[in-house]
N, C-alpha and C positions, 0 to 999 in steps of 0.2 A: 385612605386615598384610593381612587380608582386603580384597579390592577393594571389598566392600560398605561398608567404613568408611574406606578410605584417602582418598578424595576429600573426604568430610565432615570427617575429622580435619584434612586440609590446610586446608580452608576455615576451620574454627573456630580452628585454630592461628594462621593469618594474622590473622583478624578480631580475636580477643581479644588475641593477642600484640602486634600493632601498636598497638592502642588502649591497652592497659595499660602499654606501654612509655612512650608519650608522656605519658599521664596520670600515670604514676609520677614523671616529672620535675617536673610541676606540684606533686604532693604533697610531693616532696622539698624543693622551693623554699619551700613554705608561702605563706601570704597568700591573698588573694582570687583566685579563678580568673579574675576579669575584669581583673586587673592585668597589665600588661606584664611579662615575656613569657608569663606563665601562660596567657593567652588564646590565644596562638599554639599552645601545646602542647595545649590543649583542642580546637582545630579540627583539628590534625594527628591527634590521637587518634581523632577522629570518623570519619576516613577508613578505619579498619580494615575495616569491612564492605565498603566500596566496593572497596578493593584486593583483598580476598579474593574478592569476586564476579567482578571482572574477570579476575584471574589464573586462578581455577579454571574460569571459562567458557572462557577461552583454552586452558587445559590440556586440557579435556575435548573441546572441539569446534573449536578453532582460531579463525580469524577469523570463521567462520560463527557461532560461539557469541556473539561480541561483537555481530555484526550482529543476531542474533535478540534479544539482550538489549535493544539499542537500539530495535528495532521495538516490542517490548513496552512500552517506556517512552513512545513518542511516538504510538502508534496509538490514538487516542481512540475509534475506531469499535468497538473491542472492548467498550466499556462502553455497554450499551443503557440506555434511559431509566430503567426501574425501578431498575437497579443504581446509576445516577448519583445517584438520590435517596437510596439507602441510604448510599452513600459520603459524600455531602455533608451529608446530613441527620441520620443516626443519631447521630454524636457529640454535636452540640449538643442534640439531642432528649433524649438520656439525661441530660445535665447539667441541662437545664431541668426535666425531670420530677423529678429528684432534689431540686432546689431547691424546687419546688412542694410536694412531699410533706413536705420538711423544714420548710416554712413553718408547719406545725402545731406543730412542736417549738421552732422558733427563728424568731420573727416578723421578725427582721432579716436572715436568711440570703438570701432572694430579693432583697430591696431592695438589699443591699450589692452583690450580683453584678450586678444590672441597672444599678445606678449606675456600676459599673466599666465595663460594656459601653457605656453611653451616653457616658461620658467619652472612651473610645478612639474610638468611632464618630464623635464630633464633630470628630476631627482626622484626616482622610483620609490625610495624609502619614504621620502616626505609625502609623496602622493598616496602611498598605502596608509601611512599614519593619519593623514587627513581624512581619507575615506573611512577608516575605522572609527575615527573620532565622530564624524558626521553620523554614521550608522548608529552608534551607541548613544549619542547625545539626543537624537530625536526619533528617526524613523522606526527603529525596532521597539523601544519601550512605548512610544505613543500608539503605534498601530495595533498592538496587542489589545488596547482598549477601544480606540476609535472604530477601526474596522473589525477587530476581533470580537467585539461584543455589541457596541452601540449601534452600528449600522444595521445589523440584522434585526435588533430589537425595534429600531425605528421603522424599518421596512415591513415589519409584521403588522404595523398599524396604518402606515401611510405609503403613498407611492414612492418610487425610488427617487424621483426629483424632489419631492417634499422632504423626504428623509435626508437627502443630501444637503438641502438648504438649512435644515435644523442643525444637523451635525456640523456643517461648515461654520455656522455662526457660533456654536458652542466651542468648536475647536479654536476659532479665532479669539474668542473671549478668554479662553484658557491661557493665551499668550500674553495678556495685558500686563501682568506684573513685570515681564521681561523688558518692556519698554522703559521702565523706570530703574532698571539695574544697570549701573555704570559699566560700559564697555561690552555689553552683551552683543549689541548690533554694530559696534564700531571698533571692535578689537583689531580687525584687519585693515583699518583705515577708511572704511566706507562710511556712508551716512545711514542713520537709522531710518527705516521705512516710515512713510506717513501712515497714520493710523487707519483712516477710512479706506484708502487704496489697499492697505494690507488686509483688512477684513474682507473687502470685496474679492481680492485675489485668492484668499484662503477658501472662500465659499465656492468660487469657480473651480478650484483644485478639488474640492470635495465632490463636486458633480462628476468630474472626470474620473476620480478614483472609484466612485460607485459604478460608473460605466465599465471600468476595467474589472472591478471586483465581480460584478454580476455576469460578465462575459468570460470569466475564467473559473467558473464553478466555485465562487466564493474563496478565491485564493488570497489568504492573508500574506503569503510570500510576495504575491504580485503587488499588493498595497505597500508593503515595506520597501520593495525595490523601486516603485514609482516615487514614493516619498523621498527615498534616498537619492535617486537620480535628479529629482527636482532641487534638492538642497545642494548636491554636489555640483550641478550645473550652475547654480547661483554663485558658487565659489570659483569655479574654473572659467566660466564665461559670464562674468557679472554684467548686469544691465542696469543703467541708471538714466535719469533724465528722460529725454525723448524716447530712448530705446525701451525703457520700462513702460511708457505709455503705449508704444507699438505692441509690445508683448501682451499687455492687458487687453488691447483691442483684438488681437488675433486669438487670444484665449477665449474671449467672450464670443466671438464668431464661431469658434470651434464648439463651444458648449451649446450654443443655439443649434448648430448643425446636428450634434449628438442627440439632443432632445427631439429634434424633428425627425431624424433618421431612425433612431432606436426606440423612441416613444417615452413619454414621461412616466408611464406606469412602472416600467421595469428597467428602462435604459438598456434593454437587451433584446429588443425586437419581440419575437414570439417565444422567448424563453419560458419554459414551464417549470 
């Protein structure tokens, strides 16, 4: 196989193969994904991108590759103040703006979401446990692979925009078994996302994450935090119905502006 694709093929083979294997066991067993031992298989499956990122980094650069990955994960100095605001503030801002716009169509939409936020915020221990659960379930283990290895490997051969689209699609497809696992998307009483809009929004998010990553000196920490804030905002300021449509529209316009303003080649202007 052409070396251009062999390392990427190896990464996606490990990431998707490992995850789908363990999630397949949970699907075969049936029942709620949060029941024992299905929950164990869920967590094991989530380690697919982590293992792929570590194995392929080691394969490509040896121990130095793992050290570099670790440094990108802990070096907060890579994230300058304006980008810290983007990372921590953009996800909740998009949700809140969508809810405010939707208020004109559904007068209860904003009130329900704010009431949910107030209830959780009133219990700090519960809020902390929710935050830790979200961080460990998705953003941290996933980003060690997606942005820790795959994004750089893709950008080595393609433009930042093309790399983002490829990675976003692969990232979305990785989630597909979860749609068939009982209670994964409905445990908190919500409705499971529609498949095509889910894929579309994951691809949009991938473009924004490349934009942030390339403007924060390849900060893996920044990727983890943006992923975390996106998921946490979805729990604390949930959007559905028309609000979700407004959020998708605003995110699309933002991505188009990012590509226009920072350029498809790097999504980072004149970055060298």
